[in-house]
C-alpha positions as YAML, in Angstrom:
chain: A
units: angstrom
residues:
- id: 1
  name: MET
  ca: [-26.85, 11.39, 18.81]
- id: 2
  name: PHE
  ca: [-25.23, 8.58, 20.78]
- id: 3
  name: VAL
  ca: [-27.44, 6.05, 22.52]
- id: 4
  name: LEU
  ca: [-24.65, 4.25, 24.35]
- id: 5
  name: LEU
  ca: [-20.95, 4.89, 25.03]
- id: 6
  name: LYS
  ca: [-18.58, 2.11, 26.07]
- id: 7
  name: PRO
  ca: [-14.93, 2.22, 27.15]
- id: 8
  name: TRP
  ca: [-12.31, 1.56, 24.46]
- id: 9
  name: LYS
  ca: [-11.24, -2.07, 23.95]
- id: 10
  name: GLU
  ca: [-8.23, -3.20, 21.93]
- id: 11
  name: SER
  ca: [-10.30, -6.06, 20.49]
- id: 12
  name: LYS
  ca: [-12.55, -3.56, 18.70]
- id: 13
  name: VAL
  ca: [-9.72, -2.28, 16.46]
- id: 14
  name: VAL
  ca: [-9.77, -3.21, 12.79]
- id: 15
  name: GLY
  ca: [-7.02, -5.75, 12.25]
- id: 16
  name: ASN
  ca: [-5.87, -4.87, 8.72]
- id: 17
  name: LYS
  ca: [-5.13, -1.91, 6.52]
- id: 18
  name: THR
  ca: [-4.45, -1.67, 2.80]
- id: 19
  name: VAL
  ca: [-1.58, 0.52, 1.60]
- id: 20
  name: TRP
  ca: [0.46, 1.14, -1.53]
- id: 21
  name: ALA
  ca: [4.14, 0.24, -1.39]
- id: 22
  name: LYS
  ca: [7.12, 0.73, -3.71]
- id: 23
  name: CYS
  ca: [9.26, -2.32, -4.53]
- id: 24
  name: ARG
  ca: [12.79, -1.62, -5.79]
- id: 25
  name: GLY
  ca: [15.66, -3.86, -6.80]
- id: 26
  name: LEU
  ca: [13.69, -6.79, -8.20]
- id: 27
  name: PRO
  ca: [14.86, -7.69, -11.73]
- id: 28
  name: LEU
  ca: [12.30, -6.90, -14.43]
- id: 29
  name: SER
  ca: [12.26, -10.54, -15.50]
- id: 30
  name: LEU
  ca: [10.73, -11.33, -12.09]
- id: 31
  name: TRP
  ca: [8.01, -8.67, -12.19]
- id: 32
  name: THR
  ca: [5.18, -11.18, -11.92]
- id: 33
  name: VAL
  ca: [2.24, -11.38, -9.54]
- id: 34
  name: GLY
  ca: [3.61, -14.64, -8.12]
- id: 35
  name: CYS
  ca: [7.01, -13.13, -7.41]
- id: 36
  name: PHE
  ca: [5.51, -10.01, -5.85]
- id: 37
  name: ARG
  ca: [3.50, -12.28, -3.52]
- id: 38
  name: LYS
  ca: [6.69, -14.07, -2.45]
- id: 39
  name: VAL
  ca: [8.51, -10.81, -1.77]
- id: 40
  name: LEU
  ca: [5.62, -9.48, 0.36]
- id: 41
  name: HIS
  ca: [4.87, -12.64, 2.35]
- id: 42
  name: LYS
  ca: [6.75, -11.41, 5.45]
- id: 43
  name: VAL
  ca: [4.78, -8.18, 5.79]
- id: 44
  name: GLY
  ca: [1.38, -8.89, 4.28]
- id: 45
  name: THR
  ca: [-0.49, -10.10, 1.26]
- id: 46
  name: LEU
  ca: [-0.58, -8.73, -2.25]
- id: 47
  name: VAL
  ca: [-3.96, -7.18, -3.05]
- id: 48
  name: ASP
  ca: [-3.27, -5.48, -6.38]
- id: 49
  name: VAL
  ca: [-0.53, -4.31, -8.73]
- id: 50
  name: ASP
  ca: [-0.63, -0.78, -10.12]
- id: 51
  name: GLU
  ca: [-1.63, -0.61, -13.79]
- id: 52
  name: VAL
  ca: [1.50, 1.42, -14.62]
- id: 53
  name: THR
  ca: [3.62, -1.39, -13.15]
- id: 54
  name: LEU
  ca: [1.75, -4.11, -15.04]
- id: 55
  name: ASN
  ca: [2.21, -2.22, -18.32]
- id: 56
  name: TRP
  ca: [5.91, -1.48, -17.62]
- id: 57
  name: GLU
  ca: [5.28, 2.23, -18.16]
- id: 58
  name: ARG
  ca: [7.62, 2.94, -15.23]
- id: 59
  name: VAL
  ca: [10.39, 0.51, -14.34]
- id: 60
  name: LYS
  ca: [12.18, 2.44, -11.59]
- id: 61
  name: TYR
  ca: [10.00, 0.64, -9.02]
- id: 62
  name: ALA
  ca: [6.94, -1.58, -8.88]
- id: 63
  name: ARG
  ca: [3.90, -0.17, -7.08]
- id: 64
  name: LEU
  ca: [2.00, -2.79, -5.08]
- id: 65
  name: LYS
  ca: [-1.13, -2.66, -2.93]
- id: 66
  name: VAL
  ca: [-0.55, -4.61, 0.29]
- id: 67
  name: ARG
  ca: [-2.85, -5.77, 3.09]
- id: 68
  name: THR
  ca: [-1.04, -5.71, 6.42]
- id: 69
  name: ALA
  ca: [-1.73, -5.37, 10.15]
- id: 70
  name: VAL
  ca: [-2.91, -1.91, 11.24]
- id: 71
  name: ALA
  ca: [-0.08, -1.48, 13.72]
- id: 72
  name: SER
  ca: [2.70, -2.43, 11.27]
- id: 73
  name: LYS
  ca: [4.55, -0.62, 8.51]
- id: 74
  name: VAL
  ca: [5.39, -2.25, 5.21]
- id: 75
  name: HIS
  ca: [9.19, -2.16, 5.20]
- id: 76
  name: ILE
  ca: [11.51, -4.79, 3.73]
- id: 77
  name: CYS
  ca: [15.18, -4.38, 2.95]
- id: 78
  name: GLU
  ca: [17.12, -7.56, 2.32]
- id: 79
  name: GLU
  ca: [19.58, -9.23, 0.03]
- id: 80
  name: VAL
  ca: [18.14, -12.10, -2.01]
- id: 81
  name: TRP
  ca: [19.96, -14.70, -4.08]
- id: 82
  name: ILE
  ca: [18.31, -15.16, -7.49]
- id: 83
  name: ASN
  ca: [20.00, -17.33, -10.15]
- id: 84
  name: GLU
  ca: [23.43, -17.15, -8.45]
- id: 85
  name: ARG
  ca: [23.28, -13.37, -8.14]
- id: 86
  name: VAL
  ca: [22.57, -11.15, -5.12]
- id: 87
  name: TYR
  ca: [19.91, -8.44, -5.37]
- id: 88
  name: GLN
  ca: [19.08, -5.77, -2.80]
- id: 89
  name: ILE
  ca: [15.27, -5.82, -2.61]
- id: 90
  name: SER
  ca: [13.41, -3.08, -0.77]
- id: 91
  name: VAL
  ca: [9.69, -2.58, -0.26]
- id: 92
  name: VAL
  ca: [8.57, 0.58, 1.50]
- id: 93
  name: GLU
  ca: [5.07, 1.79, 2.28]
- id: 94
  name: GLU
  ca: [4.21, 5.02, 0.50]
- id: 95
  name: SER
  ca: [3.92, 7.98, 2.82]
- id: 96
  name: SER
  ca: [4.95, 11.61, 2.66]
- id: 97
  name: TYR
  ca: [7.42, 11.57, 5.54]
- id: 98
  name: LEU
  ca: [9.43, 8.68, 4.09]
- id: 99
  name: GLU
  ca: [9.77, 10.58, 0.83]
- id: 100
  name: CYS
  ca: [11.34, 13.62, 2.53]
- id: 101
  name: GLY
  ca: [14.49, 11.87, 3.74]
- id: 102
  name: PRO
  ca: [17.42, 13.41, 5.59]
- id: 103
  name: PRO
  ca: [18.46, 15.91, 6.74]
- id: 104
  name: TYR
  ca: [15.80, 16.00, 9.42]
- id: 105
  name: ARG
  ca: [14.93, 19.17, 11.27]
- id: 106
  name: TRP
  ca: [13.23, 19.24, 14.64]
- id: 107
  name: TYR
  ca: [10.78, 22.07, 15.12]
- id: 108
  name: LYS
  ca: [9.63, 23.80, 18.26]
- id: 109
  name: GLU
  ca: [6.05, 24.90, 18.70]
- id: 110
  name: ASP
  ca: [7.17, 28.55, 18.43]
- id: 111
  name: ASP
  ca: [8.37, 27.91, 14.85]
- id: 112
  name: PHE
  ca: [4.75, 27.53, 13.75]
- id: 113
  name: SER
  ca: [3.22, 30.51, 15.58]
- id: 114
  name: TYR
  ca: [3.70, 32.91, 12.64]
- id: 115
  name: VAL
  ca: [2.33, 30.44, 10.09]
- id: 116
  name: SER
  ca: [-0.63, 29.67, 12.33]
- id: 117
  name: SER
  ca: [-1.53, 33.32, 12.95]
- id: 118
  name: ALA
  ca: [-1.10, 34.17, 9.26]
- id: 119
  name: MET
  ca: [-3.42, 31.32, 8.29]
- id: 120
  name: GLU
  ca: [-6.00, 32.40, 10.87]
- id: 121
  name: THR
  ca: [-5.94, 35.94, 9.43]
- id: 122
  name: LYS
  ca: [-6.35, 34.64, 5.87]
- id: 123
  name: VAL
  ca: [-9.27, 32.39, 6.85]
- id: 124
  name: ALA
  ca: [-10.92, 35.22, 8.80]
- id: 125
  name: ASN
  ca: [-10.56, 37.57, 5.80]
- id: 126
  name: ASN
  ca: [-12.08, 34.98, 3.45]
- id: 127
  name: ILE
  ca: [-15.04, 34.46, 5.77]
- id: 128
  name: GLN
  ca: [-15.64, 38.20, 6.03]
- id: 129
  name: SER
  ca: [-15.46, 38.69, 2.26]
- id: 130
  name: ASP
  ca: [-17.87, 35.75, 1.72]
- id: 131
  name: ASP
  ca: [-20.32, 37.28, 4.21]
- id: 132
  name: ALA
  ca: [-20.13, 40.66, 2.45]
- id: 133
  name: GLY
  ca: [-20.77, 39.18, -1.05]
...
């Protein structure tokens, strides 16, 4: 039960979030905590490095936990000079919609009506069978 309700204020929002991000393009010789911190400094701070990354069990990308502002996305894509060589470094926050990639398809609400009604029927049937047993 609520004792008191107050109008929403922007100042009451939590300022940070912690997310996992994938870092690609950084040479393996630079896979160090210090280097990861330098790469992430524009978007947030390094909180942790995935155990699989630390053990070099997967070298396709480094998985990093990043603290960043709630309203921002972790997204870096830039060319960096390291020892007289250019590397394309990217850091992207993990999320399902970024993994899907193109081609994109826009849906109308009608596209989901069949799925929705089928799901409702399935749920209703499960509830009825649970009540009977």
